[in-house]
N, CA, C and O atoms as a Tripos MOL2 file, in Angstrom:
@<TRIPOS>MOLECULE
protein
  264   263    66     0     0
PROTEIN
NO_CHARGES

@<TRIPOS>ATOM
      1 N          15.1720  -53.4920    3.7300 N.3       1 MET1
      2 CA         15.1860  -52.3890    4.6640 C.3       1 MET1
      3 C          14.0900  -51.3890    4.2900 C.2       1 MET1
      4 O          13.7280  -51.2400    3.1220 O.2       1 MET1
      5 N          13.5870  -50.7270    5.2920 N.am      2 SER2
      6 CA         12.5760  -49.7020    5.0490 C.3       2 SER2
      7 C          12.8610  -48.4760    5.9210 C.2       2 SER2
      8 O          13.5700  -48.5510    6.9240 O.2       2 SER2
      9 N          12.2950  -47.3710    5.5120 N.am      3 LEU3
     10 CA         12.4630  -46.1330    6.2660 C.3       3 LEU3
     11 C          11.2870  -45.9530    7.2150 C.2       3 LEU3
     12 O          10.1440  -46.2570    6.8730 O.2       3 LEU3
     13 N          11.5760  -45.4680    8.3780 N.am      4 LYS4
     14 CA         10.5520  -45.1790    9.3800 C.3       4 LYS4
     15 C          10.6710  -43.7040    9.7490 C.2       4 LYS4
     16 O          11.7700  -43.1720    9.9000 O.2       4 LYS4
     17 N           9.5260  -43.0640    9.8880 N.am      5 TYR5
     18 CA          9.4980  -41.6410   10.2010 C.3       5 TYR5
     19 C           8.9280  -41.3670   11.5910 C.2       5 TYR5
     20 O           8.4560  -40.2630   11.8630 O.2       5 TYR5
     21 N           8.9700  -42.3560   12.4610 N.am      6 ASN6
     22 CA          8.4420  -42.1850   13.8220 C.3       6 ASN6
     23 C           9.1270  -41.0430   14.5660 C.2       6 ASN6
     24 O           8.5010  -40.3450   15.3650 O.2       6 ASN6
     25 N          10.4130  -40.8600   14.2980 N.am      7 LYS7
     26 CA         11.1450  -39.7680   14.9390 C.3       7 LYS7
     27 C          10.5730  -38.4100   14.5170 C.2       7 LYS7
     28 O          10.5280  -37.4740   15.3140 O.2       7 LYS7
     29 N          10.1450  -38.3160   13.2740 N.am      8 LEU8
     30 CA          9.5450  -37.0750   12.7830 C.3       8 LEU8
     31 C           8.2750  -36.7590   13.5490 C.2       8 LEU8
     32 O           8.0780  -35.6260   13.9880 O.2       8 LEU8
     33 N           7.4120  -37.7510   13.7130 N.am      9 TRP9
     34 CA          6.1390  -37.5210   14.4060 C.3       9 TRP9
     35 C           6.3740  -37.1400   15.8700 C.2       9 TRP9
     36 O           5.6730  -36.2920   16.4210 O.2       9 TRP9
     37 N           7.3710  -37.7790   16.4900 N.am     10 LYS10
     38 CA          7.6900  -37.4410   17.8760 C.3      10 LYS10
     39 C           8.2330  -36.0170   17.9770 C.2      10 LYS10
     40 O           7.8870  -35.2790   18.8990 O.2      10 LYS10
     41 N           9.0800  -35.6390   17.0290 N.am     11 LEU11
     42 CA          9.6490  -34.2940   17.0290 C.3      11 LEU11
     43 C           8.5540  -33.2350   16.8470 C.2      11 LEU11
     44 O           8.5890  -32.1830   17.4850 O.2      11 LEU11
     45 N           7.5940  -33.5210   15.9820 N.am     12 LEU12
     46 CA          6.4700  -32.6010   15.8130 C.3      12 LEU12
     47 C           5.7260  -32.3990   17.1280 C.2      12 LEU12
     48 O           5.4060  -31.2710   17.5050 O.2      12 LEU12
     49 N           5.4560  -33.4960   17.8190 N.am     13 ILE13
     50 CA          4.7630  -33.4250   19.1070 C.3      13 ILE13
     51 C           5.5900  -32.6150   20.1030 C.2      13 ILE13
     52 O           5.0610  -31.7570   20.8090 O.2      13 ILE13
     53 N           6.8900  -32.8930   20.1520 N.am     14 ASP14
     54 CA          7.7760  -32.1810   21.0850 C.3      14 ASP14
     55 C           7.7860  -30.6750   20.8210 C.2      14 ASP14
     56 O           7.9310  -29.8770   21.7470 O.2      14 ASP14
     57 N           7.6320  -30.2940   19.5500 N.am     15 LYS15
     58 CA          7.6470  -28.8780   19.1850 C.3      15 LYS15
     59 C           6.2510  -28.2600   19.1860 C.2      15 LYS15
     60 O           6.0870  -27.0820   18.8660 O.2      15 LYS15
     61 N           5.2430  -29.0610   19.5470 N.am     16 GLY16
     62 CA          3.8840  -28.5550   19.6160 C.3      16 GLY16
     63 C           3.2520  -28.2960   18.2610 C.2      16 GLY16
     64 O           2.4070  -27.4120   18.1240 O.2      16 GLY16
     65 N           3.6620  -29.0680   17.2560 N.am     17 LEU17
     66 CA          3.1520  -28.9050   15.8980 C.3      17 LEU17
     67 C           2.3290  -30.1170   15.4930 C.2      17 LEU17
     68 O           2.4600  -31.1880   16.0840 O.2      17 LEU17
     69 N           1.4750  -29.9470   14.4780 N.am     18 ASN18
     70 CA          0.7540  -31.0970   13.9350 C.3      18 ASN18
     71 C           1.1080  -31.2740   12.4570 C.2      18 ASN18
     72 O           1.8250  -30.4590   11.8760 O.2      18 ASN18
     73 N           0.6030  -32.3300   11.8720 N.am     19 LYS19
     74 CA          0.9570  -32.6630   10.4890 C.3      19 LYS19
     75 C           0.4430  -31.6250    9.5010 C.2      19 LYS19
     76 O           1.1080  -31.3490    8.5030 O.2      19 LYS19
     77 N          -0.7090  -31.0520    9.7530 N.am     20 SER20
     78 CA         -1.2430  -30.0140    8.8620 C.3      20 SER20
     79 C          -0.3370  -28.7940    8.8520 C.2      20 SER20
     80 O          -0.0810  -28.2110    7.7980 O.2      20 SER20
     81 N           0.1450  -28.4140   10.0180 N.am     21 GLU21
     82 CA          1.0610  -27.2750   10.1070 C.3      21 GLU21
     83 C           2.3570  -27.5750    9.3560 C.2      21 GLU21
     84 O           2.9210  -26.6960    8.7030 O.2      21 GLU21
     85 N           2.8200  -28.8030    9.4490 N.am     22 LEU22
     86 CA          4.0290  -29.1960    8.7290 C.3      22 LEU22
     87 C           3.8400  -29.0000    7.2330 C.2      22 LEU22
     88 O           4.7200  -28.4630    6.5600 O.2      22 LEU22
     89 N           2.7020  -29.4280    6.7100 N.am     23 CYS23
     90 CA          2.4160  -29.2540    5.2800 C.3      23 CYS23
     91 C           2.3940  -27.7800    4.9000 C.2      23 CYS23
     92 O           3.0140  -27.3800    3.9140 O.2      23 CYS23
     93 N           1.6870  -26.9790    5.6740 N.am     24 LYS24
     94 CA          1.5530  -25.5500    5.3620 C.3      24 LYS24
     95 C           2.8860  -24.8300    5.4090 C.2      24 LYS24
     96 O           3.2000  -24.0400    4.5200 O.2      24 LYS24
     97 N           3.6690  -25.0980    6.4370 N.am     25 LYS25
     98 CA          4.9190  -24.3560    6.6470 C.3      25 LYS25
     99 C           6.0400  -24.7910    5.7020 C.2      25 LYS25
    100 O           6.9350  -24.0020    5.3960 O.2      25 LYS25
    101 N           5.9950  -26.0500    5.2370 N.am     26 THR26
    102 CA          7.0590  -26.5440    4.3660 C.3      26 THR26
    103 C           6.6450  -26.5790    2.8970 C.2      26 THR26
    104 O           7.4910  -26.6780    2.0080 O.2      26 THR26
    105 N           5.3440  -26.4970    2.6510 N.am     27 GLY27
    106 CA          4.8580  -26.5510    1.2720 C.3      27 GLY27
    107 C           4.7590  -27.9590    0.7100 C.2      27 GLY27
    108 O           4.5940  -28.1330   -0.4970 O.2      27 GLY27
    109 N           4.8590  -28.9760    1.5790 N.am     28 ILE28
    110 CA          4.7190  -30.3410    1.0710 C.3      28 ILE28
    111 C           3.2330  -30.6720    0.9220 C.2      28 ILE28
    112 O           2.3870  -30.1390    1.6400 O.2      28 ILE28
    113 N           2.9430  -31.5460   -0.0080 N.am     29 SER29
    114 CA          1.5500  -31.8850   -0.3070 C.3      29 SER29
    115 C           1.0180  -32.9410    0.6560 C.2      29 SER29
    116 O           1.7750  -33.6050    1.3640 O.2      29 SER29
    117 N          -0.2900  -33.0730    0.6590 N.am     30 ARG30
    118 CA         -0.9430  -34.1090    1.4700 C.3      30 ARG30
    119 C          -0.5370  -35.4980    0.9970 C.2      30 ARG30
    120 O          -0.4030  -36.4100    1.8120 O.2      30 ARG30
    121 N          -0.3410  -35.6730   -0.3010 N.am     31 SER31
    122 CA          0.0570  -36.9920   -0.8070 C.3      31 SER31
    123 C           1.4520  -37.3580   -0.3130 C.2      31 SER31
    124 O           1.7230  -38.5240   -0.0270 O.2      31 SER31
    125 N           2.3320  -36.3730   -0.2120 N.am     32 THR32
    126 CA          3.6690  -36.6170    0.3360 C.3      32 THR32
    127 C           3.5680  -36.9580    1.8140 C.2      32 THR32
    128 O           4.2650  -37.8490    2.2990 O.2      32 THR32
    129 N           2.7080  -36.2560    2.5240 N.am     33 LEU33
    130 CA          2.4900  -36.5490    3.9390 C.3      33 LEU33
    131 C           1.9730  -37.9780    4.1070 C.2      33 LEU33
    132 O           2.3820  -38.6820    5.0310 O.2      33 LEU33
    133 N           1.0820  -38.4030    3.2220 N.am     34 ASN34
    134 CA          0.5780  -39.7780    3.2720 C.3      34 ASN34
    135 C           1.6960  -40.7870    3.0360 C.2      34 ASN34
    136 O           1.7230  -41.8450    3.6640 O.2      34 ASN34
    137 N           2.6120  -40.4640    2.1370 N.am     35 LYS35
    138 CA          3.7640  -41.3440    1.9110 C.3      35 LYS35
    139 C           4.5980  -41.4660    3.1780 C.2      35 LYS35
    140 O           5.0270  -42.5600    3.5470 O.2      35 LYS35
    141 N           4.8210  -40.3440    3.8360 N.am     36 LEU36
    142 CA          5.5730  -40.3700    5.0950 C.3      36 LEU36
    143 C           4.8320  -41.2000    6.1370 C.2      36 LEU36
    144 O           5.4450  -41.9950    6.8500 O.2      36 LEU36
    145 N           3.5220  -41.0190    6.2280 N.am     37 ASN37
    146 CA          2.7060  -41.7920    7.1750 C.3      37 ASN37
    147 C           2.8200  -43.2890    6.9430 C.2      37 ASN37
    148 O           2.8020  -44.0810    7.8840 O.2      37 ASN37
    149 N           2.9370  -43.6660    5.6670 N.am     38 ASN38
    150 CA          2.9820  -45.0790    5.3000 C.3      38 ASN38
    151 C           4.3990  -45.6310    5.1950 C.2      38 ASN38
    152 O           4.5890  -46.7830    4.8040 O.2      38 ASN38
    153 N           5.3900  -44.8220    5.5410 N.am     39 GLY39
    154 CA          6.7790  -45.2910    5.4980 C.3      39 GLY39
    155 C           7.3010  -45.4960    4.0900 C.2      39 GLY39
    156 O           8.2240  -46.2820    3.8790 O.2      39 GLY39
    157 N           6.7180  -44.7960    3.1200 N.am     40 GLU40
    158 CA          7.1560  -44.9140    1.7340 C.3      40 GLU40
    159 C           8.2990  -43.9400    1.4590 C.2      40 GLU40
    160 O           8.5480  -43.0150    2.2320 O.2      40 GLU40
    161 N           8.9820  -44.1690    0.3470 N.am     41 ASN41
    162 CA         10.0940  -43.2980   -0.0270 C.3      41 ASN41
    163 C           9.5730  -41.9410   -0.4850 C.2      41 ASN41
    164 O           8.5530  -41.8500   -1.1680 O.2      41 ASN41
    165 N          10.2870  -40.8980   -0.1010 N.am     42 VAL42
    166 CA         10.0170  -39.5430   -0.5780 C.3      42 VAL42
    167 C          11.3330  -38.9480   -1.0550 C.2      42 VAL42
    168 O          12.4110  -39.4160   -0.6880 O.2      42 VAL42
    169 N          11.2310  -37.9300   -1.8610 N.am     43 ASN43
    170 CA         12.3910  -37.2520   -2.4060 C.3      43 ASN43
    171 C          13.2170  -36.6440   -1.2650 C.2      43 ASN43
    172 O          12.6600  -36.1530   -0.2830 O.2      43 ASN43
    173 N          14.5180  -36.6790   -1.4000 N.am     44 THR44
    174 CA         15.3740  -36.1110   -0.3600 C.3      44 THR44
    175 C          15.1860  -34.6040   -0.2220 C.2      44 THR44
    176 O          15.4570  -34.0450    0.8410 O.2      44 THR44
    177 N          14.7280  -33.9420   -1.2750 N.am     45 GLU45
    178 CA         14.4400  -32.5080   -1.1740 C.3      45 GLU45
    179 C          13.3230  -32.2540   -0.1670 C.2      45 GLU45
    180 O          13.3390  -31.2450    0.5390 O.2      45 GLU45
    181 N          12.3590  -33.1610   -0.0980 N.am     46 ILE46
    182 CA         11.2730  -33.0500    0.8720 C.3      46 ILE46
    183 C          11.8380  -33.1680    2.2850 C.2      46 ILE46
    184 O          11.5060  -32.3740    3.1650 O.2      46 ILE46
    185 N          12.6880  -34.1580    2.4910 N.am     47 LEU47
    186 CA         13.2890  -34.3520    3.8130 C.3      47 LEU47
    187 C          14.1390  -33.1460    4.1990 C.2      47 LEU47
    188 O          14.1840  -32.7590    5.3660 O.2      47 LEU47
    189 N          14.8100  -32.5560    3.2180 N.am     48 GLU48
    190 CA         15.6220  -31.3670    3.4700 C.3      48 GLU48
    191 C          14.7320  -30.1880    3.8990 C.2      48 GLU48
    192 O          15.0790  -29.4600    4.8290 O.2      48 GLU48
    193 N          13.5950  -30.0000    3.2280 N.am     49 LYS49
    194 CA         12.6560  -28.9300    3.6050 C.3      49 LYS49
    195 C          12.1840  -29.1140    5.0440 C.2      49 LYS49
    196 O          12.1160  -28.1560    5.8140 O.2      49 LYS49
    197 N          11.8600  -30.3580    5.3960 N.am     50 ILE50
    198 CA         11.3870  -30.6470    6.7480 C.3      50 ILE50
    199 C          12.4820  -30.3470    7.7670 C.2      50 ILE50
    200 O          12.2260  -29.7330    8.8020 O.2      50 ILE50
    201 N          13.6960  -30.7820    7.4670 N.am     51 CYS51
    202 CA         14.8180  -30.5480    8.3840 C.3      51 CYS51
    203 C          15.0950  -29.0550    8.5660 C.2      51 CYS51
    204 O          15.3660  -28.6020    9.6780 O.2      51 CYS51
    205 N          15.0260  -28.3050    7.4890 N.am     52 LYS52
    206 CA         15.2580  -26.8620    7.5960 C.3      52 LYS52
    207 C          14.1850  -26.2260    8.4670 C.2      52 LYS52
    208 O          14.4890  -25.4040    9.3320 O.2      52 LYS52
    209 N          12.9370  -26.6030    8.2430 N.am     53 PHE53
    210 CA         11.8470  -26.0290    9.0230 C.3      53 PHE53
    211 C          11.9660  -26.3850   10.5000 C.2      53 PHE53
    212 O          11.7660  -25.5280   11.3610 O.2      53 PHE53
    213 N          12.2880  -27.6390   10.8000 N.am     54 LEU54
    214 CA         12.3750  -28.0990   12.1800 C.3      54 LEU54
    215 C          13.7410  -27.8360   12.8150 C.2      54 LEU54
    216 O          13.9470  -28.0880   14.0020 O.2      54 LEU54
    217 N          14.6770  -27.3200   11.9960 N.am     55 GLU55
    218 CA         16.0400  -27.0370   12.4610 C.3      55 GLU55
    219 C          16.6660  -28.2770   13.0810 C.2      55 GLU55
    220 O          17.1050  -28.2700   14.2310 O.2      55 GLU55
    221 N          16.6950  -29.3390   12.2860 N.am     56 CYS56
    222 CA         17.2400  -30.6060   12.7660 C.3      56 CYS56
    223 C          18.0400  -31.2890   11.6610 C.2      56 CYS56
    224 O          18.1060  -30.8020   10.5330 O.2      56 CYS56
    225 N          18.6300  -32.3940   11.9960 N.am     57 ASP57
    226 CA         19.3810  -33.2230   11.0620 C.3      57 ASP57
    227 C          18.4680  -34.3300   10.5500 C.2      57 ASP57
    228 O          17.4800  -34.6730   11.1990 O.2      57 ASP57
    229 N          18.7900  -34.8810    9.4090 N.am     58 ILE58
    230 CA         17.9530  -35.9370    8.8280 C.3      58 ILE58
    231 C          17.8420  -37.1510    9.7590 C.2      58 ILE58
    232 O          16.8130  -37.8250    9.7840 O.2      58 ILE58
    233 N          18.8940  -37.4200   10.5140 N.am     59 ALA59
    234 CA         18.8610  -38.5470   11.4600 C.3      59 ALA59
    235 C          17.8680  -38.3120   12.5910 C.2      59 ALA59
    236 O          17.4910  -39.2480   13.2960 O.2      59 ALA59
    237 N          17.4450  -37.0620   12.7640 N.am     60 ASP60
    238 CA         16.4630  -36.7420   13.8000 C.3      60 ASP60
    239 C          15.0280  -37.0490   13.3740 C.2      60 ASP60
    240 O          14.1180  -37.0460   14.2020 O.2      60 ASP60
    241 N          14.8250  -37.3200   12.0600 N.am     61 ILE61
    242 CA         13.4660  -37.5720   11.5720 C.3      61 ILE61
    243 C          13.2810  -38.9100   10.8620 C.2      61 ILE61
    244 O          12.1540  -39.3690   10.6760 O.2      61 ILE61
    245 N          14.3910  -39.5340   10.4660 N.am     62 VAL62
    246 CA         14.3070  -40.7710    9.6910 C.3      62 VAL62
    247 C          15.2110  -41.8350   10.2970 C.2      62 VAL62
    248 O          16.3110  -41.5390   10.7640 O.2      62 VAL62
    249 N          14.7350  -43.0720   10.2840 N.am     63 GLU63
    250 CA         15.5950  -44.1830   10.6770 C.3      63 GLU63
    251 C          15.3360  -45.3680    9.7510 C.2      63 GLU63
    252 O          14.2320  -45.5370    9.2320 O.2      63 GLU63
    253 N          16.3630  -46.1790    9.5550 N.am     64 MET64
    254 CA         16.2340  -47.3640    8.7160 C.3      64 MET64
    255 C          15.9230  -48.5650    9.5840 C.2      64 MET64
    256 O          16.5150  -48.7680   10.6450 O.2      64 MET64
    257 N          14.9850  -49.3480    9.1090 N.am     65 GLU65
    258 CA         14.6200  -50.5590    9.8360 C.3      65 GLU65
    259 C          14.9090  -51.7640    8.9550 C.2      65 GLU65
    260 O          14.5600  -51.7810    7.7750 O.2      65 GLU65
    261 N          15.5350  -52.7480    9.5260 N.am     66 LYS66
    262 CA         15.8670  -53.9630    8.7750 C.3      66 LYS66
    263 C          14.6940  -54.9050    8.7350 C.2      66 LYS66
    264 O          14.7870  -55.9820    8.1460 O.2      66 LYS66
@<TRIPOS>BOND
     1     1     2 1
     2     2     3 1
     3     3     4 2
     4     3     5 am
     5     5     6 1
     6     6     7 1
     7     7     8 2
     8     7     9 am
     9     9    10 1
    10    10    11 1
    11    11    12 2
    12    11    13 am
    13    13    14 1
    14    14    15 1
    15    15    16 2
    16    15    17 am
    17    17    18 1
    18    18    19 1
    19    19    20 2
    20    19    21 am
    21    21    22 1
    22    22    23 1
    23    23    24 2
    24    23    25 am
    25    25    26 1
    26    26    27 1
    27    27    28 2
    28    27    29 am
    29    29    30 1
    30    30    31 1
    31    31    32 2
    32    31    33 am
    33    33    34 1
    34    34    35 1
    35    35    36 2
    36    35    37 am
    37    37    38 1
    38    38    39 1
    39    39    40 2
    40    39    41 am
    41    41    42 1
    42    42    43 1
    43    43    44 2
    44    43    45 am
    45    45    46 1
    46    46    47 1
    47    47    48 2
    48    47    49 am
    49    49    50 1
    50    50    51 1
    51    51    52 2
    52    51    53 am
    53    53    54 1
    54    54    55 1
    55    55    56 2
    56    55    57 am
    57    57    58 1
    58    58    59 1
    59    59    60 2
    60    59    61 am
    61    61    62 1
    62    62    63 1
    63    63    64 2
    64    63    65 am
    65    65    66 1
    66    66    67 1
    67    67    68 2
    68    67    69 am
    69    69    70 1
    70    70    71 1
    71    71    72 2
    72    71    73 am
    73    73    74 1
    74    74    75 1
    75    75    76 2
    76    75    77 am
    77    77    78 1
    78    78    79 1
    79    79    80 2
    80    79    81 am
    81    81    82 1
    82    82    83 1
    83    83    84 2
    84    83    85 am
    85    85    86 1
    86    86    87 1
    87    87    88 2
    88    87    89 am
    89    89    90 1
    90    90    91 1
    91    91    92 2
    92    91    93 am
    93    93    94 1
    94    94    95 1
    95    95    96 2
    96    95    97 am
    97    97    98 1
    98    98    99 1
    99    99   100 2
   100    99   101 am
   101   101   102 1
   102   102   103 1
   103   103   104 2
   104   103   105 am
   105   105   106 1
   106   106   107 1
   107   107   108 2
   108   107   109 am
   109   109   110 1
   110   110   111 1
   111   111   112 2
   112   111   113 am
   113   113   114 1
   114   114   115 1
   115   115   116 2
   116   115   117 am
   117   117   118 1
   118   118   119 1
   119   119   120 2
   120   119   121 am
   121   121   122 1
   122   122   123 1
   123   123   124 2
   124   123   125 am
   125   125   126 1
   126   126   127 1
   127   127   128 2
   128   127   129 am
   129   129   130 1
   130   130   131 1
   131   131   132 2
   132   131   133 am
   133   133   134 1
   134   134   135 1
   135   135   136 2
   136   135   137 am
   137   137   138 1
   138   138   139 1
   139   139   140 2
   140   139   141 am
   141   141   142 1
   142   142   143 1
   143   143   144 2
   144   143   145 am
   145   145   146 1
   146   146   147 1
   147   147   148 2
   148   147   149 am
   149   149   150 1
   150   150   151 1
   151   151   152 2
   152   151   153 am
   153   153   154 1
   154   154   155 1
   155   155   156 2
   156   155   157 am
   157   157   158 1
   158   158   159 1
   159   159   160 2
   160   159   161 am
   161   161   162 1
   162   162   163 1
   163   163   164 2
   164   163   165 am
   165   165   166 1
   166   166   167 1
   167   167   168 2
   168   167   169 am
   169   169   170 1
   170   170   171 1
   171   171   172 2
   172   171   173 am
   173   173   174 1
   174   174   175 1
   175   175   176 2
   176   175   177 am
   177   177   178 1
   178   178   179 1
   179   179   180 2
   180   179   181 am
   181   181   182 1
   182   182   183 1
   183   183   184 2
   184   183   185 am
   185   185   186 1
   186   186   187 1
   187   187   188 2
   188   187   189 am
   189   189   190 1
   190   190   191 1
   191   191   192 2
   192   191   193 am
   193   193   194 1
   194   194   195 1
   195   195   196 2
   196   195   197 am
   197   197   198 1
   198   198   199 1
   199   199   200 2
   200   199   201 am
   201   201   202 1
   202   202   203 1
   203   203   204 2
   204   203   205 am
   205   205   206 1
   206   206   207 1
   207   207   208 2
   208   207   209 am
   209   209   210 1
   210   210   211 1
   211   211   212 2
   212   211   213 am
   213   213   214 1
   214   214   215 1
   215   215   216 2
   216   215   217 am
   217   217   218 1
   218   218   219 1
   219   219   220 2
   220   219   221 am
   221   221   222 1
   222   222   223 1
   223   223   224 2
   224   223   225 am
   225   225   226 1
   226   226   227 1
   227   227   228 2
   228   227   229 am
   229   229   230 1
   230   230   231 1
   231   231   232 2
   232   231   233 am
   233   233   234 1
   234   234   235 1
   235   235   236 2
   236   235   237 am
   237   237   238 1
   238   238   239 1
   239   239   240 2
   240   239   241 am
   241   241   242 1
   242   242   243 1
   243   243   244 2
   244   243   245 am
   245   245   246 1
   246   246   247 1
   247   247   248 2
   248   247   249 am
   249   249   250 1
   250   250   251 1
   251   251   252 2
   252   251   253 am
   253   253   254 1
   254   254   255 1
   255   255   256 2
   256   255   257 am
   257   257   258 1
   258   258   259 1
   259   259   260 2
   260   259   261 am
   261   261   262 1
   262   262   263 1
   263   263   264 2
@<TRIPOS>SUBSTRUCTURE
     1 MET1         2 RESIDUE 1 A MET
     2 SER2         6 RESIDUE 1 A SER
     3 LEU3        10 RESIDUE 1 A LEU
     4 LYS4        14 RESIDUE 1 A LYS
     5 TYR5        18 RESIDUE 1 A TYR
     6 ASN6        22 RESIDUE 1 A ASN
     7 LYS7        26 RESIDUE 1 A LYS
     8 LEU8        30 RESIDUE 1 A LEU
     9 TRP9        34 RESIDUE 1 A TRP
    10 LYS10       38 RESIDUE 1 A LYS
    11 LEU11       42 RESIDUE 1 A LEU
    12 LEU12       46 RESIDUE 1 A LEU
    13 ILE13       50 RESIDUE 1 A ILE
    14 ASP14       54 RESIDUE 1 A ASP
    15 LYS15       58 RESIDUE 1 A LYS
    16 GLY16       62 RESIDUE 1 A GLY
    17 LEU17       66 RESIDUE 1 A LEU
    18 ASN18       70 RESIDUE 1 A ASN
    19 LYS19       74 RESIDUE 1 A LYS
    20 SER20       78 RESIDUE 1 A SER
    21 GLU21       82 RESIDUE 1 A GLU
    22 LEU22       86 RESIDUE 1 A LEU
    23 CYS23       90 RESIDUE 1 A CYS
    24 LYS24       94 RESIDUE 1 A LYS
    25 LYS25       98 RESIDUE 1 A LYS
    26 THR26      102 RESIDUE 1 A THR
    27 GLY27      106 RESIDUE 1 A GLY
    28 ILE28      110 RESIDUE 1 A ILE
    29 SER29      114 RESIDUE 1 A SER
    30 ARG30      118 RESIDUE 1 A ARG
    31 SER31      122 RESIDUE 1 A SER
    32 THR32      126 RESIDUE 1 A THR
    33 LEU33      130 RESIDUE 1 A LEU
    34 ASN34      134 RESIDUE 1 A ASN
    35 LYS35      138 RESIDUE 1 A LYS
    36 LEU36      142 RESIDUE 1 A LEU
    37 ASN37      146 RESIDUE 1 A ASN
    38 ASN38      150 RESIDUE 1 A ASN
    39 GLY39      154 RESIDUE 1 A GLY
    40 GLU40      158 RESIDUE 1 A GLU
    41 ASN41      162 RESIDUE 1 A ASN
    42 VAL42      166 RESIDUE 1 A VAL
    43 ASN43      170 RESIDUE 1 A ASN
    44 THR44      174 RESIDUE 1 A THR
    45 GLU45      178 RESIDUE 1 A GLU
    46 ILE46      182 RESIDUE 1 A ILE
    47 LEU47      186 RESIDUE 1 A LEU
    48 GLU48      190 RESIDUE 1 A GLU
    49 LYS49      194 RESIDUE 1 A LYS
    50 ILE50      198 RESIDUE 1 A ILE
    51 CYS51      202 RESIDUE 1 A CYS
    52 LYS52      206 RESIDUE 1 A LYS
    53 PHE53      210 RESIDUE 1 A PHE
    54 LEU54      214 RESIDUE 1 A LEU
    55 GLU55      218 RESIDUE 1 A GLU
    56 CYS56      222 RESIDUE 1 A CYS
    57 ASP57      226 RESIDUE 1 A ASP
    58 ILE58      230 RESIDUE 1 A ILE
    59 ALA59      234 RESIDUE 1 A ALA
    60 ASP60      238 RESIDUE 1 A ASP
    61 ILE61      242 RESIDUE 1 A ILE
    62 VAL62      246 RESIDUE 1 A VAL
    63 GLU63      250 RESIDUE 1 A GLU
    64 MET64      254 RESIDUE 1 A MET
    65 GLU65      258 RESIDUE 1 A GLU
    66 LYS66      262 RESIDUE 1 A LYS
């Protein structure tokens, strides 16, 4: 199984935000953003920061793919 963050990218578009703004507003690094882009694992604290900033649930940004 792998994690997919397509929901995150769609949510950013829906809110009129881009990936650079996400980094600036949440304090996540570019390397973490690259991990998200590549569907790699990131710390749950990172996902929590993103959810707080976007005012959403983790299921709104991440999905598991078999």
